[in-house]
C-alpha positions as CSV (number, residue, x, y, z in Angstrom):
1,M,-7.5,25.0,-30.1
2,K,-5.7,28.3,-30.2
3,K,-8.5,30.0,-28.3
4,D,-8.3,27.2,-25.7
5,G,-4.6,27.7,-25.4
6,K,-5.1,31.4,-24.8
7,K,-7.6,30.6,-22.0
8,S,-5.1,28.3,-20.4
9,G,-2.3,30.9,-20.8
10,S,-4.4,33.7,-19.3
11,I,-5.1,31.6,-16.2
12,A,-1.5,30.7,-15.9
13,R,-0.4,34.3,-16.2
14,R,-2.9,35.4,-13.5
15,I,-1.7,32.6,-11.1
16,N,2.0,33.5,-11.8
17,G,1.3,37.2,-11.5
18,G,-0.3,36.8,-8.1
19,F,2.6,34.7,-6.9
20,I,5.1,37.4,-8.1
21,A,3.2,40.1,-6.3
22,K,3.2,38.2,-3.1
23,T,6.9,37.5,-3.4
24,L,7.6,41.1,-4.1
25,G,5.7,42.1,-1.0
26,R,7.7,39.7,1.1
27,Y,11.0,41.0,-0.3
28,F,9.9,44.6,0.5
29,F,9.2,43.9,4.1
30,L,12.4,41.8,4.4
31,N,14.5,44.6,3.1
32,L,12.8,47.2,5.3
33,I,13.5,45.0,8.4
34,L,17.2,44.6,7.3
35,L,17.7,48.4,6.8
36,V,16.1,49.3,10.2
37,G,18.0,46.5,11.9
38,A,21.3,47.6,10.4
39,A,20.6,51.3,11.4
40,L,19.8,50.3,15.0
41,V,22.9,48.1,15.3
42,Y,25.1,51.0,14.0
43,L,23.5,53.5,16.3
44,C,24.0,51.3,19.4
45,W,27.7,50.7,18.3
46,C,28.2,54.5,18.0
47,A,26.6,55.2,21.4
48,E,28.7,52.6,23.1
49,R,31.9,54.1,21.6
50,A,30.9,57.6,22.7
51,G,29.9,56.4,26.2
52,I,26.4,57.7,25.8
53,P,23.5,55.5,27.0
54,V,21.1,54.7,24.2
55,D,18.0,55.4,26.3
56,G,19.4,58.7,27.5
57,L,20.3,59.6,23.9
58,L,16.7,59.0,22.7
59,H,15.0,60.9,25.6
60,D,17.4,63.7,26.6
61,G,19.8,64.0,23.7
62,G,19.5,63.9,19.9
63,L,20.8,62.7,16.6
64,L,22.1,64.8,13.8
65,V,22.9,63.5,10.3
66,S,24.8,65.8,7.9
67,G,26.5,65.4,4.5
68,K,25.5,65.6,0.9
69,G,25.5,61.9,-0.1
70,L,25.2,58.5,1.5
71,T,28.9,57.9,1.5
72,E,29.6,61.3,3.1
73,W,27.1,61.2,5.9
74,T,28.3,62.2,9.4
75,L,26.3,61.0,12.4
76,T,26.5,63.3,15.5
77,L,25.3,62.1,18.9
78,V,24.3,64.8,21.4
79,A,23.9,63.7,25.0
80,G,21.7,65.3,27.6
81,D,24.5,67.3,29.2
82,G,25.5,68.8,25.9
83,T,28.5,66.6,25.1
84,S,28.6,65.3,21.5
85,A,30.4,62.8,19.4
86,S,30.6,62.5,15.6
87,F,31.1,59.4,13.5
88,A,31.6,58.9,9.7
89,A,28.4,57.1,8.9
90,G,29.3,57.1,5.2
91,T,32.1,54.6,5.8
92,A,29.6,52.2,7.4
93,V,27.3,52.7,4.4
94,R,30.1,51.9,2.0
95,L,30.9,48.7,4.0
96,V,27.3,47.5,4.1
97,F,26.4,48.5,0.5
98,P,27.9,45.4,-1.2
99,L,26.0,43.1,1.1
100,F,22.7,44.8,0.2
101,C,23.6,44.7,-3.5
102,V,24.0,40.9,-3.2
103,V,20.7,40.6,-1.4
104,F,18.9,42.8,-3.9
105,G,20.5,41.0,-6.8
106,W,19.4,37.6,-5.5
107,E,15.9,38.9,-5.0
108,L,15.8,40.4,-8.6
109,L,17.0,37.1,-10.1
110,S,14.4,35.2,-8.1
111,L,11.6,37.5,-9.4
112,L,12.9,37.2,-13.0
113,S,13.0,33.4,-12.8
114,Q,9.3,33.4,-11.7
115,L,8.4,34.9,-15.1
116,T,9.4,31.6,-16.8
117,Y,6.9,29.6,-14.7
118,T,4.0,30.8,-16.7
119,G,4.7,28.1,-19.4
120,H,5.2,25.5,-16.7
121,I,1.9,26.3,-15.0
122,R,0.2,26.3,-18.4
123,R,1.4,22.8,-19.1
124,R,0.3,21.6,-15.7
125,L,-3.2,23.2,-16.3
126,R,-3.6,21.8,-19.8
127,P,-5.3,18.5,-18.7
128,L,-7.7,20.4,-16.4
129,N,-8.3,22.9,-19.2
130,E,-9.1,20.1,-21.7
131,L,-11.4,18.5,-19.2
132,A,-13.3,21.7,-18.7
133,I,-13.6,22.2,-22.5
134,K,-15.0,18.6,-22.9
135,A,-17.4,19.2,-20.0
136,E,-18.6,22.4,-21.7
137,M,-18.9,20.6,-25.0
138,L,-20.9,17.8,-23.5
139,S,-23.2,20.2,-21.8
140,G,-23.8,22.1,-25.0
141,S,-26.1,21.6,-27.9
142,D,-24.4,18.5,-29.3
143,G,-23.6,17.1,-25.8
144,S,-27.0,15.4,-25.5
145,E,-26.4,13.7,-28.9
146,K,-23.1,12.3,-27.8
147,M,-24.4,11.0,-24.5
148,E,-27.3,9.4,-26.4
149,H,-24.8,7.8,-28.7
150,L,-22.9,6.5,-25.7
151,R,-26.1,5.2,-24.1
152,Q,-27.0,3.3,-27.3
153,A,-23.5,1.8,-27.4
154,I,-23.8,0.5,-23.8
155,Y,-27.3,-1.0,-24.5
156,S,-26.0,-2.7,-27.7
157,V,-23.4,-4.7,-25.7
158,S,-24.4,-8.3,-25.1
159,A,-24.0,-9.5,-21.5
160,D,-23.3,-13.0,-22.7
161,A,-20.4,-11.9,-24.9
162,A,-16.9,-13.4,-24.2
163,E,-15.5,-9.9,-24.2
164,I,-17.6,-6.9,-23.3
165,Q,-16.5,-3.7,-25.0
166,V,-18.3,-0.4,-25.4
167,R,-17.2,1.4,-28.6
168,T,-18.7,4.6,-30.0
169,G,-15.9,5.7,-32.4
170,D,-16.1,9.2,-31.0
171,K,-12.7,10.6,-29.9
172,D,-14.4,13.0,-27.4
173,L,-15.9,10.0,-25.6
174,Q,-12.7,7.9,-25.7
175,S,-11.8,8.5,-22.0
176,I,-15.3,7.7,-20.9
177,E,-15.2,4.5,-23.0
178,I,-12.0,3.4,-21.3
179,A,-13.4,3.9,-17.8
180,I,-16.6,2.1,-18.6
181,N,-14.7,-0.8,-20.3
182,N,-12.4,-1.2,-17.3
183,L,-15.4,-1.3,-15.0
184,L,-17.1,-3.9,-17.2
185,Q,-14.0,-6.0,-17.3
186,K,-13.7,-6.1,-13.5
187,M,-17.4,-7.0,-13.2
188,Q,-16.9,-9.8,-15.8
189,D,-13.8,-11.1,-14.0
190,S,-15.7,-11.2,-10.7
191,Q,-18.6,-13.0,-12.3
192,K,-16.3,-15.6,-13.9
193,Q,-14.5,-16.1,-10.5
194,Q,-17.9,-16.6,-8.7
195,T,-19.1,-19.0,-11.5
196,R,-15.9,-21.0,-11.3
197,F,-16.1,-21.2,-7.5
198,V,-19.7,-22.5,-7.6
199,S,-18.8,-25.0,-10.3
200,D,-15.7,-26.3,-8.4
201,A,-17.6,-26.5,-5.2
202,S,-20.4,-28.4,-6.9
203,H,-17.9,-30.8,-8.4
204,E,-16.1,-31.4,-5.1
205,L,-19.5,-32.1,-3.3
206,R,-20.7,-34.3,-6.1
207,T,-18.0,-36.9,-5.5
208,P,-18.8,-37.7,-1.8
209,I,-22.5,-37.5,-2.5
210,S,-22.1,-40.1,-5.3
211,V,-20.1,-42.4,-3.1
212,I,-22.6,-42.1,-0.2
213,Q,-25.5,-42.8,-2.6
214,G,-23.7,-45.8,-4.1
215,Y,-23.0,-47.4,-0.7
216,V,-26.6,-46.7,0.4
217,N,-27.9,-48.5,-2.7
218,M,-25.5,-51.4,-2.1
219,L,-26.7,-51.6,1.5
220,D,-30.3,-51.6,0.3
221,R,-29.7,-54.5,-2.1
222,W,-27.1,-56.8,-0.4
223,G,-25.8,-55.3,2.8
224,K,-28.7,-55.9,5.1
225,D,-27.7,-59.4,5.8
226,D,-24.0,-59.4,4.9
227,P,-21.8,-58.2,7.9
228,A,-18.8,-57.6,5.6
229,V,-20.7,-55.4,3.2
230,L,-22.3,-53.6,6.1
231,A,-19.0,-52.9,7.8
232,E,-17.4,-51.7,4.6
233,A,-20.4,-49.4,3.8
234,I,-20.4,-47.9,7.3
235,E,-16.7,-47.1,7.1
236,A,-17.0,-45.5,3.7
237,L,-20.1,-43.5,4.8
238,K,-18.2,-42.2,7.8
239,N,-15.2,-41.2,5.7
240,E,-17.2,-39.4,3.0
241,S,-19.4,-37.6,5.5
242,T,-16.3,-36.4,7.4
243,H,-14.9,-35.2,4.1
244,M,-18.1,-33.4,3.2
245,K,-18.2,-31.8,6.6
246,E,-14.7,-30.5,6.2
247,L,-15.4,-29.2,2.8
248,V,-18.5,-27.4,3.8
249,E,-16.7,-25.8,6.8
250,Q,-13.9,-24.6,4.5
251,L,-16.4,-23.1,2.1
252,L,-18.2,-21.4,4.9
253,F,-14.9,-20.0,6.3
254,L,-14.0,-18.5,2.9
255,A,-17.5,-17.2,2.4
256,R,-17.4,-15.5,5.8
257,G,-14.0,-14.1,5.0
258,D,-15.1,-12.7,1.7
259,S,-18.0,-10.9,3.4
260,G,-15.9,-9.7,6.3
261,R,-17.7,-11.7,8.9
262,N,-14.8,-13.7,10.4
263,N,-14.1,-12.6,13.9
264,F,-10.6,-12.1,15.2
265,N,-9.4,-12.4,18.8
266,L,-6.1,-10.5,18.7
267,V,-3.7,-11.4,21.5
268,Q,0.1,-11.2,22.1
269,L,1.7,-14.4,20.7
270,D,5.2,-15.9,20.9
271,L,5.8,-17.5,17.5
272,C,8.4,-19.9,18.9
273,D,5.9,-21.3,21.4
274,L,3.2,-21.7,18.7
275,M,5.5,-23.5,16.3
276,Q,6.7,-25.8,19.0
277,E,3.0,-26.8,19.8
278,V,2.4,-27.6,16.1
279,W,5.6,-29.6,15.9
280,E,4.7,-31.6,19.0
281,E,1.2,-32.3,17.7
282,S,2.4,-33.2,14.2
283,A,5.0,-35.6,15.5
284,M,2.4,-37.3,17.7
285,I,-0.3,-37.9,15.1
286,D,2.0,-38.7,12.2
287,D,4.6,-41.4,12.7
288,K,5.3,-41.8,8.9
289,H,7.5,-38.7,8.7
290,E,10.3,-37.2,10.7
291,Y,9.5,-33.7,12.1
292,R,12.3,-31.3,13.0
293,L,12.1,-28.0,14.8
294,K,14.7,-25.2,14.5
295,L,14.2,-22.3,16.9
296,P,16.6,-19.4,17.7
297,Q,18.7,-19.7,20.8
298,E,18.0,-16.2,22.0
299,G,15.4,-13.5,21.7
300,R,11.6,-13.4,21.6
301,F,9.7,-13.4,18.4
302,C,6.3,-11.9,19.2
303,L,3.4,-10.8,17.1
304,R,-0.2,-9.7,17.7
305,G,-2.8,-11.9,16.0
306,D,-5.5,-14.5,16.4
307,A,-3.8,-17.6,17.9
308,A,-6.3,-20.1,16.5
309,M,-6.2,-18.8,13.0
310,I,-2.4,-18.4,12.8
311,K,-2.1,-22.0,14.2
312,Q,-4.6,-23.2,11.6
313,A,-2.5,-21.7,8.8
314,V,0.7,-23.4,10.1
315,R,-1.1,-26.7,10.3
316,I,-2.3,-26.3,6.7
317,F,1.3,-25.9,5.5
318,V,2.4,-28.8,7.7
319,Q,-0.4,-31.1,6.4
320,N,0.4,-30.1,2.9
321,A,4.0,-31.0,3.4
322,A,3.1,-34.4,4.9
323,K,0.7,-35.1,2.0
324,Y,3.3,-34.8,-0.7
325,T,6.4,-36.1,1.2
326,P,7.1,-39.8,0.9
327,E,7.2,-41.9,4.1
328,G,10.4,-41.4,6.1
329,G,10.9,-37.9,4.6
330,V,11.9,-35.0,6.8
331,I,9.6,-32.0,7.5
332,T,11.3,-29.0,9.1
333,L,9.7,-26.2,11.0
334,G,11.6,-23.0,11.8
335,V,11.4,-19.5,13.1
336,Q,13.4,-16.4,12.1
337,G,13.2,-12.7,12.7
338,E,14.4,-9.4,11.3
339,S,13.7,-5.7,11.9
340,G,10.0,-5.3,12.4
341,R,9.1,-8.7,11.1
342,V,8.9,-12.3,12.4
343,S,8.6,-15.3,10.1
344,Y,8.3,-19.1,10.1
345,T,9.1,-21.7,7.5
346,V,7.7,-25.1,6.7
347,Q,10.1,-27.2,4.5
348,D,9.6,-30.7,3.1
349,E,11.4,-33.2,1.1
350,G,8.4,-34.0,-1.1
351,I,7.8,-34.2,-4.8
352,G,8.0,-30.5,-5.3
353,M,6.1,-28.4,-7.9
354,K,6.7,-26.8,-11.3
355,Q,6.9,-23.0,-11.4
356,S,3.7,-22.9,-13.4
357,D,1.9,-24.7,-10.5
358,V,3.5,-22.5,-7.8
359,E,1.8,-19.4,-9.4
360,H,-1.6,-20.9,-8.8
361,I,-1.4,-23.0,-5.6
362,F,-3.3,-20.4,-3.6
363,E,-6.3,-20.3,-6.0
364,R,-9.4,-22.1,-4.6
365,F,-9.8,-25.7,-5.7
366,Y,-6.5,-25.6,-7.6
367,R,-4.4,-28.8,-7.6
368,A,-1.6,-29.7,-9.9
369,D,-2.5,-32.4,-12.4
370,D,0.4,-34.7,-11.4
371,T,-0.7,-34.5,-7.7
372,R,-4.4,-35.1,-8.2
373,T,-4.3,-38.7,-7.0
374,S,-6.5,-40.7,-4.7
375,S,-3.7,-41.1,-2.2
376,T,-3.3,-37.3,-1.6
377,G,-6.9,-36.3,-2.0
378,G,-7.8,-33.0,-0.5
379,S,-10.3,-30.3,-1.4
380,G,-7.9,-27.8,-2.8
381,L,-9.1,-25.1,-0.3
382,G,-6.5,-25.5,2.4
383,L,-3.8,-23.2,1.0
384,S,-6.5,-20.7,0.0
385,I,-7.6,-20.6,3.6
386,A,-4.0,-20.2,4.8
387,K,-3.4,-17.3,2.5
388,W,-6.6,-15.6,3.5
389,I,-5.4,-15.9,7.2
390,I,-2.0,-14.5,6.4
391,D,-3.4,-11.7,4.3
392,A,-5.8,-10.8,7.2
393,H,-2.7,-10.4,9.5
394,A,-0.9,-8.2,6.9
395,G,1.6,-11.0,6.2
396,T,3.3,-12.3,3.1
397,I,4.1,-15.8,1.8
398,E,7.1,-16.9,-0.2
399,V,7.1,-20.2,-1.9
400,I,10.3,-22.0,-3.2
401,S,9.8,-25.4,-4.8
402,R,11.8,-27.7,-7.0
403,L,10.7,-30.9,-8.6
404,D,11.8,-34.0,-6.7
405,L,13.6,-31.9,-4.1
406,G,10.8,-30.4,-2.0
407,T,8.9,-27.2,-1.2
408,R,9.5,-24.4,1.4
409,F,6.9,-22.0,2.6
410,T,8.1,-18.9,4.3
411,V,5.5,-16.7,6.1
412,S,6.5,-13.2,7.2
413,L,4.3,-11.3,9.7
414,P,4.6,-7.9,11.4
415,A,6.3,-8.1,14.8
416,S,4.3,-6.7,17.7
417,E,4.8,-3.1,18.6
418,N,5.8,-3.8,22.2
419,E,8.5,-6.4,21.4
420,S,10.4,-6.4,18.1
421,A,11.9,-9.5,16.6
422,E,15.5,-10.2,17.3
423,A,17.5,-12.0,14.6
């Protein structure tokens, strides 16, 4: 381990040494530019005081510097016509010297501080250094034995086990074990979700099929000559076939969504107009509840999305509210807006839900036990479809529900880029 630390420290020192060399080069050129610039500025000032043009001074005249030390320099300017002027350059040097000391001191402190970065770089390189050491170890003579050990550990795992875990007991392979186990866990969760989905779908389809089969048998035995039995059977067969068709369409919609085959027709929408359409349709087809609409007095609340899908999601929330709201209850639809977002709400005065149910309502085929009644029915896919639509439009859903008080769904969507929402 000490040898490994030396390798890491050597790399860190080389990196830090190269950085210091580059910084030192930059400081050298910066100081050179400052010195030359200060000399030129002083020369121009002296030429202006003496009334000698700078271009004439450089071409026809000359410069003469005399004195033993920097602080005793005397600068003599000689013009082309022979006239001259002398200036105490040493005084200017004394005035500028403190400024250059400050600059040099700051540069020196900056360079010294860089020396402490070797340890910092070494700490940052340690994970990479350890990874390189492990890679070198695995590629060495005992690396093939470790990989064989890992392969046998993977093969020994049972695919039917409740919890799939790969364990070798080798510390050098621990990070690889964690990565493999995380991947296996995700695969197992996905398989469980698919199995549960198929099982729930089979269960939901079994009920209408059993009802249809029962009425067909009843017609075969007694309904051929009994008009009452015939009418009852026809009505039941129509209802169950409609329910099956709806269920199959919902399953196909989710299947297409999961595989990315649902097509979107994105257009500019006014959320207020869309909510008013749903409100009018709901009030027309459902006379057992009171529907209210709350729209802002001013402003446009626009978004870009698929009008049919967004409207379908709103209808799902409204139908869900009507399903669990007693007759005569109020269902309120509203529109709000804030910076960069537009949102709509669907609020009911229904039976409400427990918090434990709220956490699962968007799962496919999920229905709370106390609402699984023949009067409400439903396939348990509506809210899953609505959430898929909202997610596809980069939206969010907030659910607030209280038992015996009601439920409120708030859906927030990005406002269109052309027209932002106004609160």
